[in-house]
N, C-alpha and C positions, 0 to 999 in steps of 0.2 A: 504494500500500500504506500503510495507517494503522491505528492502534489506536483503537477507539471502544467504550466501555462493556465492556471486557474481551474484545472480539472483534478478531481480526486480519482486516481486509478486504483482499482481493486482487481488484482490479478491481470491476466493477459487480455481478457475480452470485455471487461466491464469498466465503465468510467462514469463519474458523477460530476455534474455541474449544477443542476437544479437544486435550489435550496431545500425543497421538499424532500428530495432524495437524501441530502446530507442530514436533514432532521431525522429521517427514518433511521439512518445508521447511528446517529448519536444516541437516540433512544434505546436502540438495541444494545449498544456498548454499555449503557448504564445498567441495563438488565443483566448483562454479563457479570458485572461486579457484584450484583445482588445474589444471583443464583449460584455463583461460584464456578470453579474451573470444570466441574463435572459436566456442566451444560454448555461449555464454551463452543464446542464444534457445532452443536445444534443451533445455537443462537447466531453464530457467525454465518452459517450456511443460510439461515433464514434472512439475515440482513442482506446478504449478497443477492439472493433471489428476489427479494422485495425491491431492492434498489435498482437492479438491472431491468426489472419489468415495470418500473414506474417511469414512463417516457416523459421528458419535458415537453411543454406546450410548443407547438410549431405552427407556422402559417403556410398557406399555399401561395406560391409565387407565380404570378402571371407576367410574362414579358410580352409587351404589346406595342404595336406601332403608335407613335406619338399622336397621330391624327385621331386615335380612339380615346384619348385621355379623358375628356369631359364625359363622353357617353358611357365609358366603362365605369367611371366613378358613380354615375347615376345608376347603372345596372347593378353594381355591387350593393348599393344602398337598398335597392329593391330585393335583391337576392337574400340579403341578411334578414329581411323581414320574414322571408319564407324559411330560412335556415339560420336561426339565431346563433348557432354555434360556429358558423362559418367564419373563417379568419383569412382574408385575402389581401396580399400585398402586391402592388403593381410596380413593374419596372418598365418605364416608357423610354422609347428612343427610336432611331432609324431602324427599319427592319433588318437591313444588312448588318448593322452593328450588333443587334440583338442575336442574330443567327451566329455571328462570330463568337459571341460570349458563350452561347450554348455549346458550340463545337469545342470550346476550350474548357468545358466542365462547369460552367455556371450552374448553380442549383436552381433550375427552373422546372416548374411542373407543367405549365401550359404556355404555348407560344401562339400569339395571334399576329400575323404579318399583314402588311398592306400590299403584298404581292405573292403570287403563287410560287415565284422563283425560289424564294428562300425556304419555304416549306418543302418544295421539291428537293432542294439540295440536302436538307436534313434527312428526308426519307431515303434518298440515295445512299447516304452514309449510315443508314440504319440507326439513327439516333432518336427515332420517334416510336410511339406505340402503334403497331400495325392496326389499321382499321379505325383509328380514332379521329381522322381528319374530317373537318366539316367547315363549310363556308358560311359565315354568319351575316355578311352584308356586302354591298357594293357601293361604289362612289363615282363621282364625275370630276373631270379636270377642268379648271377654269383659270382665267386671267383676272387678277385683282389689281387695283390701283389705289393710291392714297386717296382719302376722302376728297381732297381738293386738288388732285393731280390732273395731269393732261388726259383728256377723255379719249378713249379708244373704243372702237366698235367692231373690230375684227383682228385676228392675229396679224394680218398684214400691217396694221397700224403700228405695230411694234417697231417697224422700220423707220418711223418718223424720227427726225433728229431731236425732237423734244423728249423722246424716250432714250435716255443715256445709259441707264443701268436696269437690268432685268434680273430678278432673283429667282432661282430655282434650286431644288435640292440636288446635292451631289449625286449624279446618276449611278455612281459606283456602289452606293449604299442606301440611297433614298428612293423608294419606288416612285414617288411623285416626280422626282427629277428624271427618272428613266422614262416614265410615260410622257413627260414634256418633250424630251429629246425625240422620242419616237414620233410624236404628233408634229413637231416643227420640221422634222426631216421629210415627212410625207407631204407637208405643205411647201417644201423646198425653201424654207426660211432659215434653217438651222445655221448654215455657213455664214449667212449675212448677219445674223444676230449674235453669233458666238462671241465677238469682241465685247459685247455689252453684258455678258453673263456674270453674275455674282452668285457663287454657290453657298448653300446653307447646309449645316450638318443634319438637319431634319426639316420637315415641312413647317413646323411651328416657328423655326428660326426664319424661314423665308417669309412667313406671315408677319413676323415682328419687323423685318426689314421694311416691308411695305407700310405697316402701321406707323412707323416712325419716320417715313419719307426718306429713308436712306437709299431707297431705290425708287424708280419711277413705275415699275410694274413687277408683278411676281406671278408665278404659276403654282397653284395649290389645288386642294380639293374643294368641292362645293361646300362640304361641311365646315371646313376651316373658314371660308369666306362668310358663311352664315353666322358663325360664332363671333365674328368680328363686326357684325352689323350693329349700328346703334339702336338701342331700345328707345321707345317713345319718351321715357322719362329721363334719358341721359343727356347731359349738356353737349353741345357741339364741340366743346374743347376736348372731349374724350377722343382718343386715337382710334380710328376705325378704318376699314378699307371699303372700297366699292367694287362689287362684282361687275366686271365689264364684259367679259366674253366667256361663253362656255364652248369647249371643244366638242365636236361630234364624237360619239363613242367609237365610230369607225376609224378614227385616226390613230388609235392606240389599242394595245391589248386590254381586255376587260380588267377594270380596277376592282379586284375582289379582296376580301379579308378572310383568308383561310386560317383556321385554328387547328392545332394538333397537340396531343399530349406527348410530353417528352419521355422517352423510354427509360431513362435513369431515374425518373421521378419516384419518390416514396409516397406521394400523395395522389396516386392515379385515380383512386375512387372519388376523392374530392374534386379532382380536376374534371373527371367525366361528368359529375353532377353539375358543376358550374357550366361546362360546355353544353350540356343538355338544356340548361336554363337559357343560355344565349340563343338557342334555336327555337325557343318557345314563342307563343303569340304575344305574351306580355313583354318579352324582350324586344320583339320586332316593333311593338308600339313605341317603346322608348327610343329605339334606333331611328325610327321614322321622324320622331320629334326633333332629333338632332340633324336631320337631313340625309341620313343613310337610306339606301334602298335595300330591300330584301332580295335574296337570291331567287 
């Protein structure tokens, strides 16, 4: 028995960190002093068994595309009403960066991407639970401009000299950026616009660039644009964006949000229950309220 890095080790296979477990062991050691050496082995064995089978509380971790942040937080709140014992932690970011984390052993239970590509790659590397994949929503690609920015009415208007900087997600790791590149290439605008591009680490950073007028236009999802629209009771001084143009779906691959349970997860049952909820009618209602479309 020894202390190492804050853990109390008991033999080769059991360790304690939770205070409840340490309390259990302390109580048993007190009993040992009372009942004497004759019962030492029995009491010690009981302490080890009880401590090793008293698991510390843990949460389920969901790594999800940053464009899902607000809606997933609302979905979690609704889910907890149905399952009060549920404990869910979110890790938001660009889908490519999240996939990289999972590949390198990040303790993730459920992954929700903004592109099928990253789930495909995890499945090819056999890092997911077979048969657990489900698409929970779809989205659309749009051009947004600052509230008082230069008005545009088509993608071709991005060529105007008044549009000096255009923000989009890094296409290497941000699905929204990849969809944007695909759409602009089909419109034969990419090469002409490339010198104007400012790349963001995720779609929310792109939105922030537009909100703060650090760029003249940005390419994001419809849901991001809707979340940045001013409410009726908000002052004009608040930073918002204006949804200027929507790209036809035919210009890029379908924008889907596939979810999959990670094979190494120790919370697969909890992950499946939450994923089932995300495919329910009540979840679709919440998704629609945030501008997402059902599959």
